N, CA and C atoms as a LAMMPS dump frame, in Angstrom:
ITEM: TIMESTEP
0
ITEM: NUMBER OF ATOMS
366
ITEM: BOX BOUNDS ff ff ff
-5.0000000000000000e+02 5.0000000000000000e+02
-5.0000000000000000e+02 5.0000000000000000e+02
-5.0000000000000000e+02 5.0000000000000000e+02
ITEM: ATOMS id mol type element x y z
1 1 1 N 0.797 -1.183 0
2 1 2 C 0 0 0
3 1 3 C 0.848 1.258 0
4 2 1 N 2.138 1.149 -0.082
5 2 2 C 2.995 2.328 -0.068
6 2 3 C 2.842 3.105 -1.361
7 3 1 N 2.839 4.401 -1.219
8 3 2 C 2.677 5.281 -2.365
9 3 3 C 3.874 6.204 -2.428
10 4 1 N 4.474 6.321 -3.605
11 4 2 C 5.594 7.244 -3.758
12 4 3 C 5.111 8.658 -4.001
13 5 1 N 3.821 8.84 -4.244
14 5 2 C 3.228 10.16 -4.442
15 5 3 C 2.217 10.407 -3.328
16 6 1 N 2.661 10.998 -2.212
17 6 2 C 1.707 11.226 -1.127
18 6 3 C 0.618 12.206 -1.544
19 7 1 N -0.263 12.508 -0.635
20 7 2 C -1.376 13.415 -0.908
21 7 3 C -0.843 14.722 -1.47
22 8 1 N -1.423 15.148 -2.569
23 8 2 C -1.075 16.443 -3.15
24 8 3 C -2.056 17.473 -2.605
25 9 1 N -1.51 18.565 -2.085
26 9 2 C -2.335 19.662 -1.584
27 9 3 C -2.109 20.87 -2.477
28 10 1 N -3.199 21.449 -2.943
29 10 2 C -3.117 22.595 -3.856
30 10 3 C -3.88 23.761 -3.243
31 11 1 N -3.234 24.912 -3.22
32 11 2 C -3.856 26.126 -2.695
33 11 3 C -4.019 27.199 -3.772
34 12 1 N -3.5 26.958 -4.977
35 12 2 C -3.59 27.927 -6.066
36 12 3 C -5.038 27.995 -6.558
37 13 1 N -5.714 29.067 -6.186
38 13 2 C -7.141 29.16 -6.454
39 13 3 C -7.466 29.202 -7.945
40 14 1 N -6.61 29.78 -8.75
41 14 2 C -6.861 29.821 -10.196
42 14 3 C -6.873 28.405 -10.763
43 15 1 N -5.885 27.597 -10.398
44 15 2 C -5.851 26.225 -10.921
45 15 3 C -7.005 25.394 -10.361
46 16 1 N -7.4 25.66 -9.121
47 16 2 C -8.538 24.933 -8.543
48 16 3 C -9.825 25.291 -9.282
49 17 1 N -10.048 26.561 -9.519
50 17 2 C -11.249 26.988 -10.238
51 17 3 C -11.242 26.432 -11.662
52 18 1 N -10.093 26.464 -12.335
53 18 2 C -9.981 25.859 -13.672
54 18 3 C -10.344 24.381 -13.622
55 19 1 N -9.835 23.667 -12.618
56 19 2 C -10.134 22.244 -12.449
57 19 3 C -11.633 22.025 -12.285
58 20 1 N -12.257 22.828 -11.431
59 20 2 C -13.694 22.677 -11.193
60 20 3 C -14.501 22.943 -12.457
61 21 1 N -14.158 23.987 -13.172
62 21 2 C -14.87 24.31 -14.413
63 21 3 C -14.659 23.206 -15.441
64 22 1 N -13.423 22.77 -15.622
65 22 2 C -13.111 21.725 -16.599
66 22 3 C -13.849 20.426 -16.311
67 23 1 N -14.156 20.168 -15.044
68 23 2 C -14.809 18.915 -14.664
69 23 3 C -16.285 19.102 -14.309
70 24 1 N -16.813 20.244 -14.734
71 24 2 C -18.231 20.542 -14.511
72 24 3 C -18.629 20.339 -13.053
73 25 1 N -17.779 20.822 -12.156
74 25 2 C -18.014 20.638 -10.726
75 25 3 C -17.946 21.953 -9.954
76 26 1 N -18.029 23.069 -10.672
77 26 2 C -17.915 24.368 -10.011
78 26 3 C -19.045 24.561 -9.019
79 27 1 N -18.696 25.062 -7.855
80 27 2 C -19.716 25.32 -6.853
81 27 3 C -20.586 26.482 -7.312
82 28 1 N -21.811 26.477 -6.858
83 28 2 C -22.768 27.498 -7.296
84 28 3 C -23.041 28.539 -6.216
85 29 1 N -22.823 28.168 -4.974
86 29 2 C -23.167 29.012 -3.826
87 29 3 C -21.888 29.405 -3.096
88 30 1 N -21.632 30.704 -2.994
89 30 2 C -20.392 31.176 -2.383
90 30 3 C -20.601 31.789 -0.997
91 31 1 N -21.798 31.646 -0.441
92 31 2 C -22.049 32.244 0.873
93 31 3 C -21.779 31.282 2.022
94 32 1 N -21.581 29.995 1.703
95 32 2 C -21.306 29.021 2.759
96 32 3 C -20.226 28.048 2.309
97 33 1 N -19.575 27.451 3.283
98 33 2 C -18.525 26.465 2.996
99 33 3 C -19.153 25.21 2.41
100 34 1 N -18.414 24.576 1.503
101 34 2 C -18.879 23.345 0.883
102 34 3 C -17.704 22.602 0.264
103 35 1 N -17.974 21.399 -0.196
104 35 2 C -16.934 20.635 -0.871
105 35 3 C -17.525 19.892 -2.054
106 36 1 N -16.654 19.572 -2.999
107 36 2 C -17.009 18.714 -4.125
108 36 3 C -15.887 17.691 -4.277
109 37 1 N -16.228 16.555 -4.818
110 37 2 C -15.222 15.533 -5.064
111 37 3 C -15.431 14.965 -6.458
112 38 1 N -14.308 14.555 -7.034
113 38 2 C -14.31 14.082 -8.413
114 38 3 C -13.302 12.935 -8.523
115 39 1 N -13.654 11.934 -9.309
116 39 2 C -12.69 10.907 -9.697
117 39 3 C -12.18 11.262 -11.08
118 40 1 N -10.886 11.283 -11.25
119 40 2 C -10.267 11.399 -12.562
120 40 3 C -9.471 10.11 -12.726
121 41 1 N -9.992 9.247 -13.581
122 41 2 C -9.468 7.893 -13.711
123 41 3 C -9.44 7.267 -12.319
124 42 1 N -8.263 6.925 -11.79
125 42 2 C -8.19 6.273 -10.483
126 42 3 C -7.779 7.23 -9.368
127 43 1 N -7.758 8.517 -9.665
128 43 2 C -7.347 9.508 -8.668
129 43 3 C -8.576 10.153 -8.034
130 44 1 N -8.502 10.368 -6.73
131 44 2 C -9.568 11.016 -5.978
132 44 3 C -9.182 12.462 -5.723
133 45 1 N -10.058 13.385 -6.111
134 45 2 C -9.85 14.815 -5.92
135 45 3 C -10.972 15.328 -5.022
136 46 1 N -10.618 16.073 -4
137 46 2 C -11.621 16.706 -3.157
138 46 3 C -11.251 18.179 -3.014
139 47 1 N -12.226 19.038 -3.288
140 47 2 C -12.007 20.479 -3.232
141 47 3 C -12.906 21.044 -2.137
142 48 1 N -12.299 21.803 -1.244
143 48 2 C -13.039 22.477 -0.19
144 48 3 C -13.132 23.957 -0.523
145 49 1 N -14.305 24.506 -0.389
146 49 2 C -14.483 25.957 -0.454
147 49 3 C -14.811 26.382 0.96
148 50 1 N -13.917 27.13 1.57
149 50 2 C -14.047 27.5 2.975
150 50 3 C -14.431 28.967 3.087
151 51 1 N -15.72 29.196 3.258
152 51 2 C -16.251 30.557 3.318
153 51 3 C -16.39 31.058 4.744
154 52 1 N -16.276 30.153 5.705
155 52 2 C -16.504 30.526 7.095
156 52 3 C -15.193 30.723 7.851
157 53 1 N -14.069 30.671 7.135
158 53 2 C -12.76 30.923 7.733
159 53 3 C -12.53 32.431 7.805
160 54 1 N -11.422 32.813 8.415
161 54 2 C -11.101 34.24 8.483
162 54 3 C -10.9 34.814 7.086
163 55 1 N -10.446 33.969 6.154
164 55 2 C -10.285 34.384 4.757
165 55 3 C -10.905 33.29 3.874
166 56 1 N -11.864 33.669 3.055
167 56 2 C -12.494 32.718 2.144
168 56 3 C -11.447 32.185 1.174
169 57 1 N -11.408 30.854 1
170 57 2 C -10.421 30.275 0.094
171 57 3 C -10.815 28.858 -0.312
172 58 1 N -10.123 28.371 -1.349
173 58 2 C -10.253 27 -1.826
174 58 3 C -9.039 26.197 -1.365
175 59 1 N -9.262 24.901 -1.15
176 59 2 C -8.175 23.945 -0.939
177 59 3 C -8.52 22.704 -1.749
178 60 1 N -7.5 22.106 -2.353
179 60 2 C -7.724 20.886 -3.136
180 60 3 C -6.735 19.823 -2.671
181 61 1 N -7.234 18.601 -2.524
182 61 2 C -6.408 17.46 -2.141
183 61 3 C -6.588 16.371 -3.188
184 62 1 N -5.495 15.727 -3.538
185 62 2 C -5.532 14.658 -4.54
186 62 3 C -4.824 13.441 -3.971
187 63 1 N -5.492 12.295 -4.044
188 63 2 C -4.862 11.025 -3.703
189 63 3 C -4.817 10.218 -4.991
190 64 1 N -3.607 10.026 -5.498
191 64 2 C -3.437 9.271 -6.739
192 64 3 C -3.686 7.79 -6.475
193 65 1 N -4.355 7.151 -7.447
194 65 2 C -4.642 5.719 -7.372
195 65 3 C -5.149 5.366 -5.971
196 66 1 N -6.194 6.076 -5.577
197 66 2 C -6.668 6.012 -4.197
198 66 3 C -7.028 4.6 -3.737
199 67 1 N -7.499 3.742 -4.638
200 67 2 C -7.895 2.399 -4.205
201 67 3 C -6.689 1.568 -3.771
202 68 1 N -5.517 1.924 -4.25
203 68 2 C -4.293 1.223 -3.865
204 68 3 C -3.573 1.899 -2.708
205 69 1 N -3.958 3.125 -2.413
206 69 2 C -3.215 3.93 -1.442
207 69 3 C -4.089 4.311 -0.256
208 70 1 N -4.561 3.292 0.432
209 70 2 C -5.429 3.528 1.582
210 70 3 C -4.697 4.254 2.706
211 71 1 N -3.398 4.081 2.813
212 71 2 C -2.66 4.836 3.838
213 71 3 C -2.791 6.337 3.586
214 72 1 N -2.782 6.738 2.33
215 72 2 C -2.947 8.157 1.998
216 72 3 C -4.377 8.615 2.269
217 73 1 N -5.343 7.761 1.994
218 73 2 C -6.728 8.118 2.297
219 73 3 C -6.919 8.263 3.812
220 74 1 N -6.311 7.371 4.567
221 74 2 C -6.389 7.462 6.031
222 74 3 C -5.681 8.722 6.516
223 75 1 N -4.561 9.074 5.901
224 75 2 C -3.848 10.303 6.265
225 75 3 C -4.719 11.53 5.972
226 76 1 N -5.444 11.516 4.861
227 76 2 C -6.341 12.623 4.536
228 76 3 C -7.48 12.689 5.554
229 77 1 N -8.031 11.543 5.905
230 77 2 C -9.072 11.464 6.928
231 77 3 C -8.553 12.054 8.242
232 78 1 N -7.333 11.678 8.612
233 78 2 C -6.724 12.198 9.843
234 78 3 C -6.477 13.701 9.766
235 79 1 N -6.069 14.183 8.604
236 79 2 C -5.835 15.622 8.427
237 79 3 C -7.125 16.399 8.673
238 80 1 N -8.211 15.921 8.074
239 80 2 C -9.5 16.574 8.301
240 80 3 C -9.889 16.497 9.777
241 81 1 N -9.665 15.348 10.392
242 81 2 C -10.001 15.166 11.798
243 81 3 C -9.211 16.122 12.689
244 82 1 N -7.935 16.302 12.406
245 82 2 C -7.119 17.232 13.195
246 82 3 C -7.646 18.656 13.077
247 83 1 N -8.041 19.05 11.878
248 83 2 C -8.585 20.396 11.694
249 83 3 C -9.91 20.554 12.44
250 84 1 N -10.719 19.51 12.436
251 84 2 C -11.98 19.539 13.185
252 84 3 C -11.686 19.711 14.672
253 85 1 N -10.705 18.962 15.181
254 85 2 C -10.347 19.056 16.599
255 85 3 C -9.868 20.458 16.966
256 86 1 N -9.298 21.168 15.999
257 86 2 C -8.841 22.54 16.222
258 86 3 C -9.977 23.55 16.08
259 87 1 N -11.161 23.073 15.712
260 87 2 C -12.311 23.949 15.566
261 87 3 C -12.35 24.691 14.243
262 88 1 N -11.606 24.197 13.258
263 88 2 C -11.54 24.847 11.951
264 88 3 C -12.648 24.292 11.062
265 89 1 N -13.559 25.159 10.623
266 89 2 C -14.589 24.789 9.636
267 89 3 C -15.19 23.407 9.926
268 90 1 N -15.624 23.198 11.144
269 90 2 C -16.017 21.856 11.573
270 90 3 C -17.148 21.249 10.742
271 91 1 N -18.145 22.03 10.373
272 91 2 C -19.278 21.463 9.631
273 91 3 C -18.826 20.856 8.31
274 92 1 N -18.122 21.627 7.515
275 92 2 C -17.753 21.144 6.181
276 92 3 C -16.661 20.082 6.261
277 93 1 N -15.759 20.22 7.218
278 93 2 C -14.7 19.221 7.345
279 93 3 C -15.246 17.879 7.823
280 94 1 N -16.281 17.901 8.645
281 94 2 C -16.907 16.635 9.044
282 94 3 C -17.535 15.951 7.83
283 95 1 N -18.167 16.737 6.96
284 95 2 C -18.752 16.163 5.744
285 95 3 C -17.677 15.59 4.827
286 96 1 N -16.585 16.324 4.646
287 96 2 C -15.488 15.849 3.796
288 96 3 C -14.845 14.603 4.404
289 97 1 N -14.652 14.627 5.711
290 97 2 C -14.073 13.464 6.408
291 97 3 C -14.964 12.239 6.224
292 98 1 N -16.285 12.431 6.308
293 98 2 C -17.21 11.313 6.108
294 98 3 C -17.129 10.759 4.69
295 99 1 N -16.957 11.629 3.691
296 99 2 C -16.82 11.152 2.306
297 99 3 C -15.563 10.294 2.171
298 100 1 N -14.452 10.767 2.742
299 100 2 C -13.208 9.984 2.695
300 100 3 C -13.41 8.655 3.411
301 101 1 N -14.093 8.678 4.545
302 101 2 C -14.363 7.444 5.281
303 101 3 C -15.173 6.466 4.428
304 102 1 N -16.199 6.986 3.735
305 102 2 C -17.015 6.126 2.866
306 102 3 C -16.155 5.443 1.803
307 103 1 N -15.236 6.18 1.215
308 103 2 C -14.374 5.604 0.18
309 103 3 C -13.411 4.581 0.764
310 104 1 N -12.92 4.836 1.968
311 104 2 C -12.057 3.854 2.635
312 104 3 C -12.846 2.574 2.871
313 105 1 N -14.07 2.713 3.346
314 105 2 C -14.907 1.543 3.618
315 105 3 C -15.219 0.76 2.342
316 106 1 N -15.237 1.44 1.211
317 106 2 C -15.544 0.79 -0.066
318 106 3 C -14.284 0.418 -0.855
319 107 1 N -13.139 0.429 -0.204
320 107 2 C -11.872 0.233 -0.922
321 107 3 C -11.823 -1.076 -1.705
322 108 1 N -12.33 -2.154 -1.133
323 108 2 C -12.295 -3.443 -1.842
324 108 3 C -13.151 -3.396 -3.108
325 109 1 N -14.262 -2.706 -3.046
326 109 2 C -15.122 -2.562 -4.224
327 109 3 C -14.388 -1.804 -5.323
328 110 1 N -13.729 -0.703 -4.95
329 110 2 C -12.992 0.073 -5.946
330 110 3 C -11.808 -0.718 -6.489
331 111 1 N -11.148 -1.484 -5.651
332 111 2 C -10.03 -2.304 -6.126
333 111 3 C -10.534 -3.301 -7.17
334 112 1 N -11.683 -3.89 -6.934
335 112 2 C -12.268 -4.822 -7.909
336 112 3 C -12.641 -4.083 -9.195
337 113 1 N -13.216 -2.905 -9.046
338 113 2 C -13.602 -2.097 -10.208
339 113 3 C -12.397 -1.776 -11.086
340 114 1 N -11.258 -1.472 -10.443
341 114 2 C -10.049 -1.111 -11.179
342 114 3 C -9.144 -2.318 -11.454
343 115 1 N -9.666 -3.528 -11.231
344 115 2 C -8.914 -4.764 -11.473
345 115 3 C -7.613 -4.821 -10.686
346 116 1 N -7.68 -4.481 -9.414
347 116 2 C -6.521 -4.542 -8.519
348 116 3 C -6.693 -5.739 -7.592
349 117 1 N -5.587 -6.275 -7.112
350 117 2 C -5.644 -7.377 -6.165
351 117 3 C -6.243 -6.9 -4.849
352 118 1 N -6.881 -7.845 -4.141
353 118 2 C -7.342 -7.535 -2.786
354 118 3 C -6.126 -7.273 -1.92
355 119 1 N -6.319 -6.521 -0.842
356 119 2 C -5.208 -6.187 0.052
357 119 3 C -4.529 -7.437 0.607
358 120 1 N -5.317 -8.462 0.937
359 120 2 C -4.723 -9.668 1.516
360 120 3 C -4.021 -10.537 0.47
361 121 1 N -4.15 -10.217 -0.801
362 121 2 C -3.445 -10.943 -1.86
363 121 3 C -2.092 -10.313 -2.189
364 122 1 N -1.849 -9.106 -1.677
365 122 2 C -0.6 -8.401 -2.002
366 122 3 C 0.563 -8.943 -1.211
């Protein structure tokens, strides 16, 4: 399960907005925090729009080949959890954390979908 490409974090708002537009995932409401997630081939992308922070901003996280890199998905889950514990954007981060948790729970299904070996076969 080791990944040579850990979680990619992107803060460049222009590239994030371009990504959202290109993938028909642009948020429509800018008055509240929200998130969107997209699969690009086997990569998981999650974009947070944080409107309730001291400064409104976007953050994007990418886990490459997420079905094979559950350690990275768990690290992303933990990152969101740490921010929640700090009281940062708790509502939206709990929702994003739950989405990551759902994907972790479905990892065997995604591995089968992408024709990957089960974890216990590796």
